[in-house]
C-alpha positions as CSV (number, residue, x, y, z in Angstrom):
1,M,-166.2,9.8,-133.8
2,A,-165.4,13.5,-133.0
3,F,-164.1,12.4,-129.6
4,K,-161.5,9.9,-131.1
5,K,-160.4,12.5,-133.6
6,T,-159.9,15.0,-130.8
7,L,-158.2,12.5,-128.6
8,S,-155.8,11.5,-131.5
9,L,-154.9,15.1,-132.0
10,A,-154.3,15.7,-128.4
11,L,-151.9,12.6,-128.2
12,I,-150.0,13.8,-131.3
13,F,-149.6,17.3,-129.8
14,F,-148.5,15.8,-126.4
15,S,-145.9,13.6,-128.1
16,L,-144.5,16.4,-130.1
17,T,-144.1,18.7,-127.2
18,F,-143.8,17.2,-123.8
19,I,-142.0,13.9,-124.2
20,P,-138.3,14.6,-123.8
21,S,-136.2,13.4,-126.7
22,K,-132.7,13.8,-124.9
23,A,-131.3,13.1,-121.5
24,N,-131.0,16.9,-120.9
25,A,-134.1,18.0,-119.1
26,F,-133.6,21.8,-119.3
27,S,-131.2,24.2,-121.1
28,I,-130.9,27.9,-121.5
29,Y,-129.3,29.3,-124.6
30,A,-128.6,32.6,-126.4
31,G,-126.8,33.9,-129.5
32,P,-126.6,36.3,-132.4
33,S,-128.7,36.1,-135.6
34,Y,-128.5,37.6,-139.0
35,S,-131.7,37.9,-140.9
36,F,-132.9,38.7,-144.5
37,G,-136.3,40.4,-144.4
38,G,-138.7,41.2,-147.2
39,V,-141.9,43.1,-147.0
40,I,-145.2,41.4,-148.2
41,A,-147.7,44.2,-148.4
42,E,-150.9,45.0,-150.4
43,S,-149.4,48.4,-151.2
44,D,-146.8,48.7,-154.0
45,F,-145.1,51.3,-152.0
46,Y,-143.8,48.8,-149.5
47,N,-144.0,45.4,-151.2
48,G,-140.6,44.0,-152.1
49,A,-138.4,46.2,-149.7
50,T,-135.6,44.1,-148.4
51,D,-132.7,44.3,-145.9
52,W,-130.2,42.2,-144.1
53,A,-130.1,42.9,-140.4
54,P,-128.5,41.6,-137.2
55,G,-130.4,40.4,-134.2
56,F,-130.3,38.6,-130.9
57,M,-132.2,35.6,-129.5
58,T,-132.4,33.9,-126.1
59,G,-134.5,31.0,-124.9
60,M,-135.0,28.0,-122.7
61,K,-135.8,24.5,-123.8
62,Y,-137.5,21.6,-121.9
63,G,-137.7,18.4,-123.8
64,R,-138.9,19.2,-127.3
65,L,-140.6,22.5,-126.5
66,S,-138.6,25.8,-126.4
67,M,-139.6,29.4,-125.5
68,E,-137.6,32.2,-127.1
69,L,-137.3,35.9,-127.0
70,F,-135.9,37.8,-130.0
71,L,-135.0,41.3,-131.3
72,R,-134.3,42.3,-134.9
73,K,-134.0,45.8,-136.5
74,F,-134.5,46.2,-140.2
75,A,-133.9,49.2,-142.5
76,L,-135.7,47.9,-145.5
77,K,-135.3,49.8,-148.7
78,R,-137.1,50.0,-152.0
79,D,-137.3,52.4,-154.9
80,T,-140.9,53.3,-156.1
81,E,-142.6,55.8,-158.3
82,K,-145.8,57.8,-157.9
83,G,-147.1,60.4,-160.4
84,G,-144.0,60.2,-162.5
85,V,-141.7,61.1,-159.5
86,S,-139.2,58.4,-158.2
87,Y,-138.9,58.0,-154.5
88,E,-136.4,56.1,-152.4
89,M,-138.3,54.3,-149.5
90,E,-136.8,53.4,-146.3
91,I,-138.8,51.3,-143.8
92,D,-137.5,51.1,-140.3
93,N,-138.9,48.0,-138.7
94,V,-138.0,46.9,-135.2
95,V,-139.3,43.3,-134.6
96,T,-139.5,41.8,-131.1
97,G,-141.3,38.8,-129.9
98,M,-141.8,35.6,-128.2
99,S,-141.7,32.2,-130.0
100,F,-142.6,28.7,-129.1
101,R,-140.4,26.2,-130.9
102,I,-141.5,22.6,-131.2
103,E,-138.9,20.0,-132.2
104,V,-140.7,17.7,-134.7
105,H,-137.4,15.9,-135.6
106,P,-133.9,16.4,-134.2
107,I,-133.1,18.6,-137.2
108,L,-136.5,20.2,-137.8
109,D,-138.5,22.8,-135.7
110,L,-141.9,24.3,-136.0
111,I,-142.1,28.0,-134.9
112,M,-145.1,30.0,-133.7
113,G,-145.6,33.0,-131.5
114,V,-146.4,36.6,-130.9
115,N,-144.4,39.5,-132.3
116,G,-144.5,43.3,-132.1
117,Q,-143.4,45.5,-134.9
118,N,-142.7,49.2,-134.8
119,V,-142.8,50.5,-138.4
120,L,-141.8,54.0,-139.6
121,V,-141.6,54.7,-143.4
122,R,-139.8,57.6,-145.0
123,A,-139.7,58.5,-148.7
124,N,-137.2,60.9,-150.2
125,S,-137.7,62.0,-153.9
126,K,-134.8,61.5,-156.2
127,N,-135.8,64.2,-158.6
128,S,-137.5,67.0,-156.6
129,S,-138.6,68.0,-153.2
130,N,-141.9,66.2,-153.4
131,Q,-142.9,64.2,-150.3
132,L,-145.4,61.3,-149.9
133,S,-148.0,61.6,-147.3
134,G,-150.0,58.9,-145.5
135,L,-147.0,56.5,-145.0
136,L,-147.0,54.0,-142.3
137,D,-146.0,55.0,-138.8
138,K,-147.6,52.3,-136.6
139,S,-146.8,49.7,-134.0
140,Y,-148.4,46.2,-134.4
141,V,-148.8,43.3,-132.1
142,N,-149.7,40.1,-134.1
143,W,-148.5,36.5,-134.7
144,H,-145.7,34.8,-136.6
145,V,-145.3,31.3,-137.9
146,G,-142.6,29.3,-139.6
147,G,-140.1,26.4,-139.5
148,G,-136.5,25.8,-139.4
149,L,-133.5,23.5,-139.7
150,K,-130.9,23.1,-137.0
151,G,-127.7,21.2,-136.3
152,E,-125.0,21.0,-133.6
153,I,-121.7,22.2,-135.0
154,Y,-119.7,22.0,-131.7
155,P,-120.7,20.8,-128.3
156,N,-123.3,23.2,-127.0
157,V,-123.2,25.3,-130.1
158,I,-126.3,25.0,-132.4
159,S,-126.6,26.5,-136.0
160,R,-130.1,27.3,-137.3
161,V,-131.8,28.4,-140.4
162,D,-135.5,29.5,-140.0
163,L,-138.1,30.7,-142.5
164,V,-140.7,32.9,-140.6
165,Y,-143.6,35.1,-141.7
166,Y,-144.2,38.0,-139.3
167,K,-147.7,39.3,-139.6
168,G,-148.1,43.0,-139.1
169,D,-151.7,44.0,-140.0
170,I,-153.8,43.6,-143.1
171,D,-151.6,45.9,-145.2
172,F,-148.1,44.9,-143.9
173,G,-146.2,41.7,-143.1
174,L,-142.5,40.6,-143.1
175,F,-141.0,37.3,-144.4
176,G,-137.7,36.5,-142.9
177,I,-134.9,34.1,-143.4
178,D,-133.0,33.9,-140.1
179,F,-129.5,32.5,-139.6
180,S,-128.4,32.0,-136.0
181,L,-125.9,30.5,-133.7
182,M,-127.0,29.5,-130.2
183,Y,-124.8,28.6,-127.3
184,N,-126.3,26.5,-124.5
185,F,-125.1,28.3,-121.3
186,V,-126.9,26.0,-118.8
187,T,-127.9,22.4,-119.3
188,F,-129.1,20.0,-116.7
């Protein structure tokens, strides 16, 4: 019984990833992206900080499986209060990574991969010269997962909207909505 279930899962994975869905065997693409990021954290200091940020993506596709490299730089902002003092938080977060994108349907992708985040937090007091201590200044290597919709707007130009959760550590993560335009440079 367990063997049949394992075999069924293996066949589903194989059919989703390795059977080409189009006549093109291989393509290389790149393009700009613009992302909305929001911090999901256990600490109220960081939770809810948001920003719109530019980025860049490049990748290669074979059949239904793509491998991508990306870079995004966020300057997330949030106002917070501690001990009756208001602070203006700024979280600099550089997100780089490698994704595997599986085409489930011609307009729907699943995304999973590895990301690195370099996080630096600064807090300036609005009312006085008080400073917060113990703020994040870390680098993380962890995973991300998500999904997206895509469509061809011109020949060799693909528009995408992705929803992705970038895990940092137990205290810090980033939820992103990524808008991107990809151009197929090489297709054969």
